[in-house]
C-alpha positions in Angstrom: -10.3 -68.6 -27.5 -13.8 -69.7 -28.7 -15.3 -67.8 -31.6 -18.9 -67.7 -32.5 -18.1 -68.4 -36.1 -16.7 -71.8 -35.1 -20.2 -72.9 -33.9 -22.8 -71.8 -36.4 -26.4 -71.5 -35.3 -28.5 -74.6 -35.8 -32.0 -74.1 -37.1 -34.7 -76.7 -36.2 -36.4 -78.7 -38.9 -39.8 -77.9 -40.3 -41.6 -81.1 -39.2 -43.1 -81.5 -42.6 -44.6 -84.9 -42.0 -46.5 -83.8 -38.9 -47.7 -80.7 -40.6 -49.0 -82.7 -43.6 -50.8 -85.2 -41.2 -52.5 -82.4 -39.3 -53.5 -80.7 -42.6 -55.1 -84.0 -43.8 -57.0 -84.5 -40.5 -58.3 -80.9 -40.6 -59.4 -81.5 -44.2 -61.3 -84.6 -43.2 -62.8 -82.9 -40.1 -63.8 -79.9 -42.2 -65.7 -82.0 -44.7 -67.1 -84.1 -41.8 -68.5 -81.0 -40.2 -70.4 -80.3 -43.4 -71.6 -83.9 -43.8 -72.6 -84.3 -40.1 -74.6 -81.1 -40.2 -76.8 -82.7 -42.8 -77.2 -86.2 -41.5 -76.9 -86.3 -37.7 -79.6 -84.8 -35.5 -77.2 -84.0 -32.7 -74.9 -82.0 -35.0 -77.9 -80.3 -36.6 -79.1 -79.1 -33.2 -75.7 -77.8 -32.2 -75.3 -75.9 -35.5 -78.8 -74.5 -35.3 -77.9 -73.0 -31.9 -75.0 -71.1 -33.5 -75.4 -67.5 -34.9 -76.4 -67.0 -38.5 -73.0 -65.4 -39.4 -71.0 -68.3 -37.8 -67.6 -68.7 -39.4 -64.9 -70.8 -37.7 -61.2 -70.6 -38.3 -59.6 -73.6 -36.6 -55.9 -73.5 -37.0 -52.5 -74.6 -35.7 -50.2 -71.8 -34.6 -47.9 -70.1 -35.6 -48.4 -70.7 -39.3 -49.9 -74.2 -39.5 -52.9 -75.5 -41.4 -56.3 -73.8 -41.2 -59.9 -75.3 -41.4 -62.6 -72.7 -42.3 -66.1 -73.9 -41.6 -69.2 -71.7 -41.5 -72.8 -71.1 -42.4 -73.6 -70.0 -45.9 -76.4 -67.6 -46.9 -79.0 -70.4 -46.7 -77.9 -71.3 -43.1 -76.3 -74.6 -44.1 -72.8 -75.5 -42.8 -70.1 -75.5 -45.4 -66.4 -76.3 -45.4 -64.6 -73.3 -47.0 -61.1 -74.8 -47.3 -57.9 -73.7 -45.6 -57.5 -70.0 -46.7 -59.0 -67.5 -44.2 -58.3 -64.5 -46.6 -61.5 -62.5 -47.4 -63.7 -64.4 -45.0 -65.5 -62.7 -42.1 -64.4 -65.0 -39.3 -66.5 -64.8 -36.1 -64.7 -67.5 -34.1 -60.9 -68.2 -34.0 -59.8 -71.4 -32.4 -56.1 -72.0 -32.4 -54.0 -74.9 -31.2 -50.9 -73.3 -29.7 -48.3 -75.4 -31.5 -47.9 -78.3 -33.8 -47.0 -80.8 -31.1 -50.3 -80.1 -29.3 -52.1 -80.5 -32.6 -50.4 -83.9 -33.1 -51.4 -85.0 -29.6 -55.0 -84.0 -30.3 -55.2 -85.4 -33.8 -53.5 -88.7 -33.1 -56.1 -89.0 -30.3 -53.6 -89.2 -27.5 -55.4 -86.4 -25.8 -59.1 -85.4 -25.9 -60.1 -81.9 -26.9 -61.4 -81.3 -23.3 -58.0 -82.2 -21.9 -56.2 -80.0 -24.5 -58.4 -77.1 -23.4 -57.8 -77.8 -19.7 -54.0 -77.9 -20.4 -54.2 -74.5 -22.2 -53.3 -75.9 -25.6 -56.3 -74.3 -27.4 -57.0 -70.6 -27.5 -60.3 -69.1 -28.4 -61.1 -65.7 -29.8 -64.8 -65.2 -30.1 -68.0 -66.4 -28.5 -67.1 -69.1 -25.8 -70.5 -71.0 -25.8 -70.1 -71.4 -29.6 -66.6 -72.7 -29.1 -67.9 -75.2 -26.6 -70.4 -76.3 -29.2 -67.7 -76.7 -31.8 -65.8 -79.0 -29.4 -68.9 -81.0 -28.7 -69.4 -81.5 -32.5 -65.7 -82.5 -32.8 -66.3 -85.1 -30.1 -69.4 -86.4 -32.0 -67.4 -86.6 -35.2 -64.6 -88.6 -33.5 -67.3 -91.0 -32.3 -68.8 -91.3 -35.8 -65.6 -91.4 -37.8 -63.3 -93.6 -35.6 -63.4 -97.1 -34.3 -64.5 -97.3 -30.7 -61.0 -98.2 -29.4 -59.5 -95.0 -30.9 -62.5 -92.8 -30.3 -62.4 -93.6 -26.5 -58.9 -92.0 -26.4 -60.1 -88.9 -28.3 -63.3 -88.1 -26.3 -63.8 -87.4 -22.7 -66.8 -89.9 -22.4 -67.7 -92.4 -25.1 -71.5 -92.3 -25.4 -73.4 -95.2 -23.9 -76.3 -97.1 -25.6 -78.8 -94.9 -23.8 -77.2 -91.7 -25.2 -76.7 -92.9 -28.8 -78.4 -95.9 -30.1 -76.3 -98.3 -32.3 -78.7 -97.8 -35.2 -78.3 -94.0 -35.0 -74.5 -94.3 -34.7 -74.1 -96.7 -37.6 -76.5 -94.9 -40.0 -74.9 -91.5 -39.2 -71.5 -93.0 -39.6 -72.3 -94.5 -43.0 -74.0 -91.3 -44.2 -71.1 -89.1 -43.0 -68.6 -91.4 -44.7 -70.6 -91.2 -48.0 -71.0 -87.5 -47.8 -67.3 -87.1 -46.8 -66.2 -88.8 -50.0 -68.8 -87.5 -52.4 -69.1 -83.9 -51.1 
């Protein structure tokens, strides 16, 4: 006769490497949000359209890393770190599980495709969430080489949409602000 004690319950691993990778990417994107809001006119326009009390908590469910980005009292975009405690969050955007986060942040799947496949959930103002996704696409274009960025965005911008001069100067300034703060 089979006993349950003969076959103990197996617990899945914690996927520590994947979680660390997603945490690092969210750290880079958080700082890039702050940098792009100061140097790129497209990002500035998107952020100006957002409410004054804008505060985003972009996270991976169930207990994954967080990225808190919002407007400060002067109306500038700031990266507030990873801890949502004590912050008045107006927009929650959650990736439903770590594997979906890995697909998004290894640029195997664009944010638009992830939204269509129900891998991102939003609690808050939907037009603001669409603006956040547009800014994420812009950041992918600015931060990544064209070969990788084409995988991560729905449509890579043509010359008529973003001049090479704008792209390269914004890219350089975002990189500088990313590293210096």
